[in-house]
N, C-alpha and C positions, 0 to 999 in steps of 0.2 A: 394463783397468788395466795400467799399465806394471810391468815386473818389479821395478823399484826400489821402487815404491809397494806392491806385493804383499809384498815382503820386509819392508818397514817395518811393514805391517799385521800380518804373521805374528809379528814380533818383539814388537809391542805386545800382541797376544793371548796370546803365550807368557808374557809377564810377568804378565798377568792370571791365567793358569792357575797360574803359580808362586805368586802371592799367595794364590790359593784353596788350593793345597796346603799353604802355610805356616800358614793360619788354620783349616783344617778337616781332620779326621782321614780323609782320602780316600786311596785307592790310586793313582788317576790321573784325568786329565781330558783332554778333547780337543774341538776344534771340527771338525766334519765338514760337508761340503756336503750339501745335501738329495739330491744325486745319488749320494751314497755315496763321496765322495772325501775323503781326509784333508787337512785344511788346517793345523792346529796340534795337536800331541799332546804330552802329558806322562805317558805310560804307562811302566811298568817295562819293562826290556829283555826282548826275546823276544816282545813283543806284536805281532801282525801287524796293523798299523794299517789297511792297505788292506782286509783281510778284515773287521775290526771296523766300519770305516766303511760298508762295503756292507751288513752285517747291520743296523746301526743305522738306515740309510736305509730298508731293507725293513721293519723293525719300525715305524718312524715312518709309512711309507706305509700299512701295515695299520691302525695306530691312527687315522690321519687318515680313512681310509675308514670305519672303524667309527663314529667320532664323527659323521661326516656321515650315515651310514645311520640312526643313532639320533637324529639331529637334536639334537645336543648342542653345537652351535656349532663353534668352531675348536679343534683339538687344541693343548694347551699343554705337556703333559708326559706321560711314561710312566715308571713305576717297575717294574723287573724285579727280583724277589727270588729268590735262589738259596740253597742251603744254606750257602754260604761267603761270600756277600756280596750287595750290592745295586748295581744300575746305574740311574742316573737319566738320562733323555733329555729335554732341554728345548729347545723351539724358540726360537732366538735371533731369527730373522727368517724370511722366506719362503724363504731360500736356505741358512741355516746352522743346525746343531744343536749344542748343548752336551751332551756325554756325560761323566758322572762315575761312577766306581766307588768303592765303599766296602766295608770288611770287614763281616761280619755282626754284630759286637758294638758297632757305633756307633748312636747315636740317629738314626733316619731323619729326624726333624723338623729336626735341626741340619744334616744333609747337604743336605736339600731346600731349606732356607732359604738356605744358603750358595750352592748351585748357582743358585737363582733370582736372587740378587743378582748373581752373576757373569754370568749370562745377560743381565740388564739392562745391566750395564756393557759387555759385549761388543756388545750391540745399538747402544749409543751410539757405540762405536768404529767399528763397521762402517758405520753411517749417515754418520758424518763422513768416512770414507774413500771412500765410494761416491757 
């Protein structure tokens, strides 16, 4: 894909993540490649996007292997809950992941629903661009 097309795609996805941030009580969101590279990110300052992308890709790979070993079909999403917040990882396509972080005091159903909707929209955008 040409650099100009990649930049336009990143801008479109960044706008999509901005819309998600405006309608949902999240802390940040990003689109990472399945290989662990940051593609588009809307995290707060000081977040090491490259490190988070690599960790999310590793978690997704482990989840994918688990689902396959347990014969549960294809991995759709992973929810990681900590004392201070929740991270949701959703497969957008075979090549990209949506990662959303939220504080611990929000309703998980709302975050998950908004993230799934954003992942569907991102999938459409990526398929049109590729």
